[in-house]
BALO-864300 format. One record per atom (N, C-alpha, C): x, y, z; residue in one letter. Coordinates in nm, 3 decimals. Layout:
+---------+---------+---------+-------+
|    east |   north |      up | bavex |
+---------+---------+---------+-------+
|       X |       Y |       Z |     A |
...
+---------+---------+---------+-------+
//
This chain:
+---------+---------+---------+-------+
|    east |   north |      up | bavex |
+---------+---------+---------+-------+
|   2.002 |   1.613 |   0.285 |     X |
|   1.878 |   1.608 |   0.283 |     X |
|   1.889 |   1.413 |   0.342 |     X |
|   1.870 |   1.400 |   0.466 |     X |
|   1.872 |   1.238 |   0.478 |     X |
|   1.733 |   1.166 |   0.410 |     X |
|   1.756 |   1.066 |   0.318 |     X |
|   1.654 |   0.996 |   0.250 |     X |
|   1.606 |   0.869 |   0.370 |     X |
|   1.678 |   0.838 |   0.471 |     X |
|   1.658 |   0.702 |   0.537 |     X |
|   1.689 |   0.753 |   0.694 |     X |
|   1.663 |   0.667 |   0.811 |     X |
|   1.662 |   0.677 |   0.934 |     X |
|   1.840 |   0.648 |   0.954 |     X |
|   1.886 |   0.564 |   0.864 |     X |
|   2.026 |   0.538 |   0.893 |     X |
|   2.108 |   0.643 |   0.942 |     X |
|   2.204 |   0.619 |   1.025 |     X |
|   2.340 |   0.677 |   1.032 |     X |
|   2.421 |   0.701 |   0.894 |     X |
|   2.459 |   0.824 |   0.869 |     X |
|   2.530 |   0.868 |   0.781 |     X |
|   2.709 |   0.918 |   0.790 |     X |
|   2.752 |   0.930 |   0.669 |     X |
|   2.907 |   0.991 |   0.713 |     X |
|   2.907 |   1.098 |   0.619 |     X |
|   2.918 |   1.209 |   0.650 |     X |
|   2.929 |   1.342 |   0.577 |     X |
|   3.048 |   1.389 |   0.571 |     X |
|   3.090 |   1.438 |   0.458 |     X |
|   3.237 |   1.502 |   0.427 |     X |
|   3.232 |   1.671 |   0.429 |     X |
|   3.299 |   1.729 |   0.505 |     X |
|   3.270 |   1.845 |   0.520 |     X |
|   3.413 |   1.914 |   0.475 |     X |
|   3.381 |   2.064 |   0.385 |     X |
|   3.490 |   2.081 |   0.306 |     X |
|   3.448 |   2.245 |   0.314 |     X |
|   3.550 |   2.307 |   0.324 |     X |
|   3.583 |   2.494 |   0.291 |     X |
|   3.538 |   2.498 |   0.451 |     X |
|   3.544 |   2.665 |   0.441 |     X |
|   3.524 |   2.726 |   0.572 |     X |
|   3.411 |   2.703 |   0.667 |     X |
|   3.297 |   2.686 |   0.622 |     X |
|   3.187 |   2.636 |   0.712 |     X |
|   3.206 |   2.537 |   0.775 |     X |
|   3.302 |   2.437 |   0.734 |     X |
|   3.313 |   2.305 |   0.814 |     X |
|   3.331 |   2.317 |   0.954 |     X |
|   3.439 |   2.430 |   0.987 |     X |
|   3.507 |   2.450 |   1.145 |     X |
|   3.394 |   2.473 |   1.218 |     X |
|   3.269 |   2.511 |   1.177 |     X |
|   3.179 |   2.559 |   1.285 |     X |
|   3.063 |   2.429 |   1.313 |     X |
|   3.108 |   2.330 |   1.259 |     X |
|   3.010 |   2.177 |   1.297 |     X |
|   3.108 |   2.100 |   1.399 |     X |
|   2.975 |   2.072 |   1.491 |     X |
|   3.049 |   1.988 |   1.631 |     X |
|   3.108 |   1.859 |   1.589 |     X |
|   3.155 |   1.818 |   1.653 |     X |
|   3.249 |   1.674 |   1.618 |     X |
|   3.146 |   1.569 |   1.636 |     X |
|   3.053 |   1.587 |   1.702 |     X |
|   2.947 |   1.472 |   1.711 |     X |
|   2.814 |   1.507 |   1.721 |     X |
|   2.730 |   1.481 |   1.603 |     X |
|   2.596 |   1.509 |   1.575 |     X |
|   2.528 |   1.384 |   1.560 |     X |
|   2.389 |   1.401 |   1.619 |     X |
|   2.294 |   1.306 |   1.628 |     X |
|   2.259 |   1.230 |   1.469 |     X |
|   2.248 |   1.117 |   1.467 |     X |
|   2.227 |   1.064 |   1.332 |     X |
|   2.342 |   1.048 |   1.252 |     X |
|   2.487 |   1.096 |   1.288 |     X |
|   2.583 |   1.078 |   1.200 |     X |
|   2.707 |   0.957 |   1.265 |     X |
|   2.714 |   0.896 |   1.152 |     X |
|   2.856 |   0.750 |   1.209 |     X |
|   2.975 |   0.835 |   1.237 |     X |
|   3.001 |   0.893 |   1.127 |     X |
|   3.143 |   0.948 |   1.164 |     X |
|   3.146 |   1.053 |   1.054 |     X |
|   3.247 |   1.168 |   1.093 |     X |
|   3.258 |   1.300 |   1.010 |     X |
|   3.370 |   1.283 |   0.952 |     X |
|   3.385 |   1.310 |   0.829 |     X |
|   3.524 |   1.358 |   0.762 |     X |
|   3.572 |   1.508 |   0.713 |     X |
|   3.647 |   1.545 |   0.754 |     X |
|   3.689 |   1.672 |   0.736 |     X |
|   3.809 |   1.677 |   0.652 |     X |
|   3.811 |   1.786 |   0.580 |     X |
|   3.916 |   1.796 |   0.423 |     X |
|   4.046 |   1.837 |   0.539 |     X |
|   4.153 |   1.807 |   0.557 |     X |
|   4.280 |   1.853 |   0.639 |     X |
|   4.291 |   1.994 |   0.577 |     X |
|   4.233 |   2.079 |   0.498 |     X |
|   4.284 |   2.226 |   0.474 |     X |
|   4.123 |   2.277 |   0.476 |     X |
|   4.060 |   2.216 |   0.562 |     X |
|   3.909 |   2.282 |   0.566 |     X |
|   3.891 |   2.412 |   0.550 |     X |
|   3.919 |   2.512 |   0.660 |     X |
|   3.910 |   2.619 |   0.653 |     X |
|   3.989 |   2.686 |   0.510 |     X |
|   4.048 |   2.660 |   0.438 |     X |
|   4.140 |   2.730 |   0.347 |     X |
|   4.051 |   2.650 |   0.200 |     X |
|   4.070 |   2.776 |   0.142 |     X |
|   4.050 |   2.761 |  -0.021 |     X |
|   4.148 |   2.784 |  -0.086 |     X |
|   4.174 |   2.716 |  -0.168 |     X |
|   4.274 |   2.708 |  -0.278 |     X |
|   4.238 |   2.706 |  -0.419 |     X |
|   4.308 |   2.749 |  -0.534 |     X |
|   4.282 |   2.750 |  -0.664 |     X |
|   4.380 |   2.673 |  -0.707 |     X |
+---------+---------+---------+-------+
//
């Protein structure tokens, strides 16, 4: 949830991150985990 109208920099991790678009309104830069769709223990 955003608490202000400023642009944010989300960090996307785990499998669901692969379905998020590369550009999103209100987002300055998206950071993705290099192992995004893979869960390791």
